OpenMM code with the backbone's topology and positions (N, CA, C; nanometers):
from openmm import Vec3, app, unit

residues = "MET LEU ARG CYS VAL CYS ILE LEU VAL SER CYS LEU ALA VAL THR ILE MET PRO ALA SER GLY ALA PRO PRO SER PRO ARG ALA ALA GLY GLU VAL ARG VAL ALA SER PRO SER GLY ARG ASN GLN VAL THR VAL GLU LEU ARG ASP GLY ARG LEU TYR TRP SER LEU THR ARG ASP GLY ARG ALA LEU ILE LEU PRO SER LEU LEU GLY PHE GLU LEU ARG GLY GLY GLN PRO LEU ARG ASP GLY LEU ARG ILE ALA ASP THR ALA ARG GLN SER HIS ASP GLU TRP".split()
positions = [
    Vec3(-1.2618, 1.1068, -1.0430),
    Vec3(-1.1649, 0.9705, -1.0012),
    Vec3(-0.9916, 0.9906, -0.9365),
    Vec3(-0.9752, 1.0928, -0.9341),
    Vec3(-0.8878, 1.1608, -0.7968),
    Vec3(-0.9176, 1.1303, -0.6807),
    Vec3(-1.0443, 1.1860, -0.6573),
    Vec3(-1.0862, 1.1858, -0.5202),
    Vec3(-1.1270, 1.0386, -0.4942),
    Vec3(-1.1577, 0.9182, -0.5565),
    Vec3(-1.1813, 0.7634, -0.4978),
    Vec3(-1.0203, 0.7354, -0.5258),
    Vec3(-0.9508, 0.7841, -0.5685),
    Vec3(-0.8178, 0.7230, -0.5376),
    Vec3(-0.7616, 0.7434, -0.3573),
    Vec3(-0.8022, 0.8456, -0.3505),
    Vec3(-0.7571, 0.9049, -0.2289),
    Vec3(-0.8360, 0.8431, -0.1088),
    Vec3(-0.9712, 0.8014, -0.1546),
    Vec3(-1.0125, 0.7400, -0.0250),
    Vec3(-0.9616, 0.6312, -0.0148),
    Vec3(-0.9444, 0.5403, -0.1252),
    Vec3(-0.8994, 0.4199, -0.1360),
    Vec3(-0.7467, 0.4259, -0.0487),
    Vec3(-0.6721, 0.4828, -0.0979),
    Vec3(-0.5672, 0.4915, -0.0091),
    Vec3(-0.5916, 0.5473, 0.1616),
    Vec3(-0.6773, 0.6229, 0.1432),
    Vec3(-0.6928, 0.6727, 0.3239),
    Vec3(-0.7569, 0.5194, 0.3687),
    Vec3(-0.7962, 0.4530, 0.3041),
    Vec3(-0.8568, 0.3517, 0.3965),
    Vec3(-0.7455, 0.1967, 0.3817),
    Vec3(-0.6172, 0.2062, 0.3533),
    Vec3(-0.5550, 0.1150, 0.3401),
    Vec3(-0.4081, 0.1250, 0.4491),
    Vec3(-0.4352, 0.0934, 0.5664),
    Vec3(-0.3378, 0.1415, 0.6598),
    Vec3(-0.2160, 0.0275, 0.6383),
    Vec3(-0.1327, 0.0666, 0.6234),
    Vec3(-0.0075, -0.0189, 0.6363),
    Vec3(0.1209, 0.0019, 0.7111),
    Vec3(0.1840, -0.1044, 0.8086),
    Vec3(0.2631, -0.0449, 0.8984),
    Vec3(0.4202, -0.0726, 0.7986),
    Vec3(0.5161, -0.0241, 0.7641),
    Vec3(0.6234, 0.0146, 0.7422),
    Vec3(0.7369, -0.0066, 0.8231),
    Vec3(0.7977, -0.0954, 0.8186),
    Vec3(0.9174, -0.1585, 0.9209),
    Vec3(1.0581, -0.1776, 0.8036),
    Vec3(1.2177, -0.1536, 0.8749),
    Vec3(1.2947, -0.1405, 0.8403),
    Vec3(1.3520, -0.2795, 0.8424),
    Vec3(1.3864, -0.3953, 0.7460),
    Vec3(1.3673, -0.5098, 0.6837),
    Vec3(1.4383, -0.5453, 0.8544),
    Vec3(1.5404, -0.5386, 0.9480),
    Vec3(1.5847, -0.6132, 1.0354),
    Vec3(1.4068, -0.6361, 1.1465),
    Vec3(1.4775, -0.7355, 1.1949),
    Vec3(1.3739, -0.7672, 1.3463),
    Vec3(1.3044, -0.9109, 1.3099),
    Vec3(1.1957, -0.9397, 1.3605),
    Vec3(1.1087, -1.0405, 1.3132),
    Vec3(1.0501, -1.0282, 1.1978),
    Vec3(1.0489, -1.1751, 1.1530),
    Vec3(0.9591, -1.1429, 1.0503),
    Vec3(0.7880, -1.1214, 1.0287),
    Vec3(0.7470, -1.0557, 0.9361),
    Vec3(0.5759, -1.0379, 0.9200),
    Vec3(0.5037, -1.1332, 0.9627),
    Vec3(0.4080, -1.1210, 1.0082),
    Vec3(0.3361, -1.2598, 1.0367),
    Vec3(0.2562, -1.2696, 0.9153),
    Vec3(0.1901, -1.3826, 0.9180),
    Vec3(0.1239, -1.4171, 0.7721),
    Vec3(0.0712, -1.3479, 0.6763),
    Vec3(-0.0253, -1.2840, 0.8051),
    Vec3(-0.1394, -1.1718, 0.6653),
    Vec3(-0.0720, -1.0300, 0.6401),
    Vec3(0.0629, -1.0397, 0.6941),
    Vec3(0.1167, -0.9420, 0.6675),
    Vec3(0.1969, -0.9680, 0.5439),
    Vec3(0.2082, -1.0586, 0.4708),
    Vec3(0.3034, -1.0986, 0.3852),
    Vec3(0.3175, -0.9672, 0.2900),
    Vec3(0.4019, -1.0657, 0.1299),
    Vec3(0.4175, -0.9053, 0.0533),
    Vec3(0.3149, -0.8051, -0.0362),
    Vec3(0.2110, -0.8329, -0.0003),
    Vec3(0.1002, -0.7663, -0.0996),
    Vec3(-0.0562, -0.7560, -0.0122),
    Vec3(-0.0623, -0.6027, -0.0156),
    Vec3(-0.2122, -0.5568, 0.0443),
    Vec3(-0.2981, -0.5585, -0.0697),
    Vec3(-0.4097, -0.5862, -0.0506),
    Vec3(-0.5152, -0.4901, -0.1575),
    Vec3(-0.5886, -0.4651, -0.1040),
    Vec3(-0.6783, -0.3337, -0.1838),
    Vec3(-0.8313, -0.2717, -0.1400),
    Vec3(-0.8807, -0.2525, -0.1984),
    Vec3(-1.0448, -0.2710, -0.2154),
    Vec3(-1.1083, -0.2703, -0.3296),
    Vec3(-1.2296, -0.1704, -0.2425),
    Vec3(-1.2606, -0.0773, -0.3619),
    Vec3(-1.3684, 0.0345, -0.3297),
    Vec3(-1.5409, -0.0222, -0.3228),
    Vec3(-1.5964, -0.0158, -0.2286),
    Vec3(-1.7359, -0.0950, -0.2224),
    Vec3(-1.8090, -0.1761, -0.3365),
    Vec3(-1.7842, -0.0589, -0.4792),
    Vec3(-1.8387, -0.1628, -0.5687),
    Vec3(-1.7586, -0.2060, -0.6447),
    Vec3(-1.6017, -0.2345, -0.5852),
    Vec3(-1.5254, -0.3351, -0.6282),
    Vec3(-1.4699, -0.2994, -0.7296),
    Vec3(-1.4811, -0.1791, -0.8467),
    Vec3(-1.4033, -0.1337, -0.9278),
    Vec3(-1.2732, -0.0814, -0.9299),
    Vec3(-1.2716, -0.0143, -0.8444),
    Vec3(-1.1034, 0.0170, -0.8151),
    Vec3(-1.0803, -0.0212, -0.7431),
    Vec3(-0.8981, -0.0837, -0.7058),
    Vec3(-0.8755, -0.1481, -0.6134),
    Vec3(-0.7014, -0.0760, -0.6301),
    Vec3(-0.6419, -0.0802, -0.5226),
    Vec3(-0.4991, -0.0122, -0.5218),
    Vec3(-0.4625, -0.1502, -0.4563),
    Vec3(-0.3170, -0.1586, -0.5031),
    Vec3(-0.2330, -0.2655, -0.4615),
    Vec3(-0.1194, -0.2087, -0.3836),
    Vec3(-0.0811, -0.2237, -0.2605),
    Vec3(0.0560, -0.2219, -0.2189),
    Vec3(0.1387, -0.3493, -0.2151),
    Vec3(0.2763, -0.3259, -0.2538),
    Vec3(0.3334, -0.5052, -0.2814),
    Vec3(0.4701, -0.4940, -0.2653),
    Vec3(0.5584, -0.5633, -0.1846),
    Vec3(0.6894, -0.5616, -0.1545),
    Vec3(0.7534, -0.6331, -0.2438),
    Vec3(0.8720, -0.5570, -0.2797),
    Vec3(0.9500, -0.6669, -0.3956),
    Vec3(1.0853, -0.6516, -0.3778),
    Vec3(1.1695, -0.7396, -0.3310),
    Vec3(1.3078, -0.6960, -0.3338),
    Vec3(1.3281, -0.6133, -0.1623),
    Vec3(1.2281, -0.5868, -0.0855),
    Vec3(1.2778, -0.4949, 0.0147),
    Vec3(1.2060, -0.3536, -0.0511),
    Vec3(1.1608, -0.3106, -0.1288),
    Vec3(1.1235, -0.1869, -0.1914),
    Vec3(0.9478, -0.2201, -0.2108),
    Vec3(0.8650, -0.0888, -0.1474),
    Vec3(0.7384, -0.1143, -0.1655),
    Vec3(0.6732, -0.0435, -0.2820),
    Vec3(0.6000, -0.1012, -0.4019),
    Vec3(0.5570, -0.0236, -0.5237),
    Vec3(0.3896, -0.0352, -0.4603),
    Vec3(0.3359, 0.0795, -0.5421),
    Vec3(0.1776, 0.0551, -0.5225),
    Vec3(0.1307, 0.0641, -0.6734),
    Vec3(0.0069, 0.0043, -0.7063),
    Vec3(-0.0773, 0.0210, -0.8167),
    Vec3(-0.2350, 0.0356, -0.8130),
    Vec3(-0.2890, 0.1078, -0.9073),
    Vec3(-0.4369, 0.0875, -0.9180),
    Vec3(-0.4758, 0.0108, -1.0375),
    Vec3(-0.5936, -0.0365, -1.0041),
    Vec3(-0.6669, -0.0490, -1.1407),
    Vec3(-0.8384, -0.0392, -1.1507),
    Vec3(-0.8437, -0.0175, -1.2536),
    Vec3(-1.0367, 0.0172, -1.2198),
    Vec3(-1.0838, -0.0886, -1.3419),
    Vec3(-1.1778, -0.1378, -1.2858),
    Vec3(-1.2670, -0.2562, -1.3684),
    Vec3(-1.1512, -0.3631, -1.4249),
    Vec3(-1.0373, -0.3778, -1.3470),
    Vec3(-0.9521, -0.4832, -1.3983),
    Vec3(-0.8470, -0.4427, -1.5130),
    Vec3(-0.8371, -0.3191, -1.5577),
    Vec3(-0.7584, -0.2190, -1.6184),
    Vec3(-0.6849, -0.1645, -1.5568),
    Vec3(-0.5161, -0.1611, -1.5719),
    Vec3(-0.4305, -0.0720, -1.5137),
    Vec3(-0.4528, 0.0671, -1.5088),
    Vec3(-0.4594, 0.1225, -1.4077),
    Vec3(-0.4871, 0.3323, -1.4398),
    Vec3(-0.2684, 0.3453, -1.4010),
    Vec3(-0.2655, 0.2877, -1.3191),
    Vec3(-0.0879, 0.3019, -1.2391),
    Vec3(-0.0623, 0.1872, -1.2312),
    Vec3(0.0504, 0.1713, -1.3016),
    Vec3(0.1542, 0.0252, -1.3464),
    Vec3(0.1939, 0.0589, -1.1996),
    Vec3(0.2537, -0.0833, -1.1783),
    Vec3(0.3489, -0.0555, -1.0209),
    Vec3(0.4071, 0.0501, -0.9986),
    Vec3(0.4137, 0.0962, -0.9381),
    Vec3(0.5280, 0.2344, -0.8878),
    Vec3(0.6400, 0.2480, -0.7506),
    Vec3(0.7591, 0.2746, -0.7778),
    Vec3(0.7825, 0.2985, -0.6285),
    Vec3(0.7462, 0.3786, -0.5738),
    Vec3(0.6940, 0.3231, -0.4166),
    Vec3(0.6894, 0.4062, -0.3122),
    Vec3(0.7680, 0.4086, -0.1962),
    Vec3(0.8180, 0.5314, -0.1448),
    Vec3(0.9004, 0.5574, -0.0482),
    Vec3(0.9126, 0.7408, -0.0048),
    Vec3(0.9587, 0.7304, 0.0964),
    Vec3(0.9892, 0.8836, 0.1876),
    Vec3(1.1124, 0.9444, 0.1783),
    Vec3(1.0724, 1.0484, 0.1590),
    Vec3(1.2148, 1.1635, 0.1420),
    Vec3(1.1587, 1.2177, 0.2894),
    Vec3(1.2784, 1.2413, 0.3951),
    Vec3(1.2891, 1.2600, 0.5037),
    Vec3(1.3747, 1.3834, 0.5472),
    Vec3(1.3303, 1.5207, 0.5760),
    Vec3(1.4278, 1.6610, 0.5646),
    Vec3(1.5336, 1.5857, 0.6301),
    Vec3(1.6303, 1.5698, 0.6355),
    Vec3(1.7551, 1.6011, 0.6739),
    Vec3(1.8080, 1.4349, 0.7180),
    Vec3(1.7571, 1.3560, 0.6441),
    Vec3(1.7825, 1.2440, 0.6273),
    Vec3(1.7871, 1.1288, 0.5205),
    Vec3(1.8081, 1.0442, 0.5336),
    Vec3(1.8484, 0.9656, 0.4304),
    Vec3(1.6896, 0.9371, 0.3538),
    Vec3(1.6722, 0.8478, 0.2024),
    Vec3(1.5772, 0.8871, 0.2031),
    Vec3(1.4878, 0.7202, 0.2151),
    Vec3(1.3965, 0.6980, 0.2652),
    Vec3(1.3580, 0.5586, 0.3392),
    Vec3(1.2593, 0.4659, 0.1926),
    Vec3(1.3517, 0.4074, 0.1975),
    Vec3(1.2652, 0.3233, 0.0616),
    Vec3(1.3363, 0.1291, 0.0080),
    Vec3(1.4471, 0.1447, 0.1023),
    Vec3(1.5113, 0.0464, 0.0541),
    Vec3(1.4905, -0.0371, 0.1871),
    Vec3(1.5123, -0.2090, 0.1565),
    Vec3(1.4934, -0.2702, 0.3024),
    Vec3(1.3791, -0.2571, 0.3674),
    Vec3(1.2773, -0.2561, 0.3342),
    Vec3(1.1447, -0.2297, 0.4130),
    Vec3(1.0782, -0.4038, 0.3987),
    Vec3(0.9717, -0.3993, 0.4912),
    Vec3(0.8736, -0.5073, 0.5039),
    Vec3(0.7775, -0.4235, 0.5200),
    Vec3(0.6654, -0.5121, 0.5120),
    Vec3(0.5115, -0.4862, 0.5958),
    Vec3(0.5098, -0.5752, 0.7058),
    Vec3(0.5180, -0.4556, 0.8064),
    Vec3(0.4856, -0.5374, 0.9261),
    Vec3(0.3633, -0.5674, 0.9811),
    Vec3(0.2808, -0.5109, 0.9500),
    Vec3(0.0991, -0.5320, 0.9921),
    Vec3(0.0253, -0.4437, 0.8942),
    Vec3(-0.1310, -0.4921, 0.9154),
    Vec3(-0.1778, -0.4147, 0.8070),
    Vec3(-0.3198, -0.4016, 0.8760),
    Vec3(-0.4292, -0.3366, 0.8383),
    Vec3(-0.5063, -0.3078, 0.9420),
    Vec3(-0.6442, -0.2690, 0.8895),
    Vec3(-0.7651, -0.3537, 0.8602),
    Vec3(-0.8744, -0.2894, 0.7391),
    Vec3(-1.0113, -0.2544, 0.8433),
    Vec3(-1.0580, -0.1304, 0.8126),
    Vec3(-1.1865, -0.0708, 0.8487),
    Vec3(-1.2522, 0.0065, 0.7350),
    Vec3(-1.3507, -0.0267, 0.7691),
    Vec3(-1.5053, 0.0048, 0.6674),
    Vec3(-1.6128, 0.0800, 0.6749),
    Vec3(-1.6336, 0.2169, 0.6356),
    Vec3(-1.6918, 0.3299, 0.6934),
    Vec3(-1.8324, 0.3274, 0.6098),
    Vec3(-1.9407, 0.3538, 0.6232),
    Vec3(-2.0524, 0.4078, 0.5620),
    Vec3(-2.0770, 0.5342, 0.5655),
    Vec3(-2.0340, 0.6520, 0.5305),
    Vec3(-2.0833, 0.7814, 0.5696),
    Vec3(-2.1018, 0.8665, 0.4295),
    Vec3(-2.1943, 0.7878, 0.3365),
    Vec3(-2.2147, 0.8667, 0.1759),
    Vec3(-2.3800, 0.8897, 0.2446),
] * unit.nanometer
topology = app.Topology()
chain = topology.addChain("A")
for resn in residues:
    res = topology.addResidue(resn, chain)
    for name in ("N", "CA", "C"):
        topology.addAtom(name, app.Element.getBySymbol(name[0]), res)
């Protein structure tokens, strides 16, 4: 299961920017989802009040409830407040 989660997360590319600047493009609004090829597993990254959250479902049942996502930077302030999703990109690979 952990391998499946890692694969899903690695397939989801999200550019995160501080809230200042131009508004996000329409396709980069407050939520991004990616599903496994079978559709059984789904990772969601969403923006709520300038904070990023992620969650994981399998067969429509929550495995990981929305959890705060942020970055702890060595020698700097934590990067978790006032964020926005600036862009998304999707790729598909068939390497099995």
